Structure formats: structure tokens, C-alpha cells
N, C-alpha and C positions, 0 to 999 in steps of 0.2 A: 504493499499499499504506499503510495507516494505521499509526501507531505502536501497538505492543502495549502497552496500558495495564496498570498494576498491578491486581491482582484486587480485585474488590469484595467486602468481607467484611461487608456490611450484614446484620444479623440482625433478625428480627421479635421485638421485646421485649414482654412482657406489662406492661400498665399496672396497677400495684397499686391505683390509686385507682378503677378502673372494673371492671365485670363485664358480660358479655353474657348476655341472656336467651336461651332457646331460639329466640325469634323473630328474634334478631339485634339487638334494641334495647339501648341502653346503660342499665345499671341502676346508679343512684347510691345505693342503699340500703346503708349501711355494714355492716349485719348479714347481707347475703346472701353466702353462700360466704366468710365471713371467713377461716376456717382455710385454705381452698383458695387464697385470694389471698395469704395470708401465706407459704405454701409456695412458690408460684410467684414471689413477690417475693424470697424468699431465694435461689432459684435464679438469678433475674435479676441480683441483686446480685453473686453469685459470677462470673457471666458478664461483667458490666461491669467488675469488678476485673481479670479476666484480660485483657480487651480493653485496658484502660488501661495495664496492665503491658507489653503488647506494643507499644502506641503510644508510650509514653514511654521504654522501655528499649531497644528494638530500633533499630539504626541503619537509616535509610532509604537503602538502597543500590540504585541502578539502574545497569544496564550497557547501553551503547549499542553497536549493531552497524550497519554500513553494507552495504546490499544490493549485489549484483553481478549479472552476467548480463543478462537482458533489461530489468530495471528497476534500473539501477545508481544509487548515490548516495543512496538513501532511508535515513533514519536510523530504526532500530527500537530500542525500549527494553524490556529485561526486568528486572523487579524481583527482588531477592534472595529466595530461599526461606528463611524463618526459622522457620516453624511448620507442622508436619505436620497439626496439628489445626485451626488457624484459617485456613489458606490452602487454596485448591482445588488440590491437588497434581496431579491428573490434567490439569486445564486448564493449569496451569503447565508441565507436561511437553510438552503439545501445542504451546504457544506457543514453547517453547525449540526444539523440533524444527523448527517452521516457520521460525523466525529462522535457525537453522543452515543450512537448505536454501536460503533466499533469499540468504543471505550466503556461500554456498559454503564453509562451514567444514569442514575435513577431520576425519575421525574422531579422529585423534590430538589435534588442537587442541580438539575438542569436549569430551573428558574434562577437559582443563585448564580450559576455560571453565566446565564444570559444577561443578568443584571450587570455583571462584571464586564462582559463583552461589549456592552453598549456604552457610548460616551455619556457623560453626565447630562448633556442637553437632550439626547434622545431618550434616555432613561426617564427624565422628568416629563417628556412629551407623552410617553406611553401611559403613565399614570395608572398602574395596576399593581395590586398586591396579590394577584392570583398565584397559586402554586402550580397551576397547570401551564406547561410550556406552550401548548397550542394557543392559549389566550395571548401570550406574549408575541408569538409569531403572527397571529392574525391581526393584532394591533399594529405591528410593523408594516404589514401589507396595506392595511387601510390608511395608515398615515402617509405611506409613500405613494401609492398609486391612486391619486385623487382625480377629480374632474379637471382641475387645473393641469395636472400632469398629462392627462389624456389630450387636452387641447394643445398643449406644448408639443407633444409627440406628433400630432397630426401636422402641425406647422413644419416640424423638422422633416417629416416624410415628404411634404410638398416640395421642399427645397432639395431633396436628394436627387442626384443624377449619376448614372453609371460612370460618366467621364471623370467624376471627382474621386473615384476609387482606383486602386491599383489593378483590380481585375473585376470582371463580372461576378466572380465567385465571392469576392470580398463585399461587393455591393449587396448581393443576395443575403449573405450572412448578417450584415448590418440591418437590412430590411426586415428579415425574419425576427431579429431581436426586438425591433420596434413593434412588430405584430404581437409578440409575447407580452410586451409592456402594456399595450393598449388593452389586451385581453384581461390583464390583472386590474385594470382601472374600472372594468365593468362589474356589475353585479353578477353573481354566479348564474342566475337564471338567464342572463343575456350572453354569457360566454359560449363560444363554439365548443361542441363536444369533440372528442378525439376523432370520431368518425367524420364530422364536418370539416375538421382541420385538414384531414387527408384529402377530402374532395376538393377543397379550395386551395390547397398548397400546390 
């Protein structure tokens, strides 16, 4: 079992010094789409500032667990959850569940560990004293995948273009990730079933 690594928060940033023609070639003409480049550059600058703030101000905490059962003694690492916006919360929850299972952590201890794994700000946001880890995970989902998040993702998808990615495969991977996020923003009764996802994928 390999170590659960911290999540990759790599983003695709727009380069304000270049633009792409419809054919996909780089256009170096400074007068082409100047206003559009300025707007995207301003958005990128805000994103970079936010990322730098997270990198420099947030403590880099990792928590280690030792597996038991059939594969004992393997060290697994879980990073602290400190940003509902810039970390993949669903993937983080899945990683935590897997570690708890492999390390045979009891439900009562799970809630104590979850509280430690959350930053102080997120822990206060959750506002629950429940001893059931499912309650904590569900609260994280509802606090993260909101109506505002849904609207933001739709705007991001509208701006996506295959030419902005290294390959069509990378574009599809990113697009499918956005699909998963929008699904989490919906109520359970409105989400696509596994069968429906296969039909529309």
C-alpha cells in the first residue's frame, strides 16, 4: 500500500503574454485580444495571490497512521484539510476513509482524528459534536459543494477549451472532474445514477 500523498492543487493558468488562434497556433501580436488577455491576466493574478497566501500562511501538517490486519506496519500519511475551495474535499474524504479502514480505526476515534485533521477554521465551520464520522463527512460535503460552487463551476466549464490543455486527454480528465463536482452540488434525488452516468459519458 503506497503512502497517500497530499492532493495536487496544480491549476492551468493563462499566460498573458500569449494568445491562441482558432487553429491552435501561438499568436504573438500584442494587439490581438488585448482586452481579453488583460481580463484573464487579472483573474490569474487574483488566483496566484490566493495560492501564495495558502502556501505561505497555512501550516503544512501531515498525520501518519500505521496499517493493521493483513498488511500491518505500513505508514500512511494524510494531509490536513485547510481549504474547502483549493483542496479536493471529496478525494480527501475518500483517502481518510481508506486510511481509517486499513488502520482499523474505531468510529469513536475516527471523529477525534477528523477534528485533528481539519484546520481550526473548518472545524468551527462544521459545528458538530457528533460521534458519527458520517455526520462529519456529510457536513464537509454540504459546506463545500454549494449552489455558489455549482454556479462557479458552470462558468469555468464555459471558458474551457481543448486548445488550452496539453492534450485532449488532459482536457477530458479536467472536464470529467468538473462533472463530478457539479454532481456533488446537487441534491441526491437530482444526481445521475451510475447507470445514467454510463449512458451520458
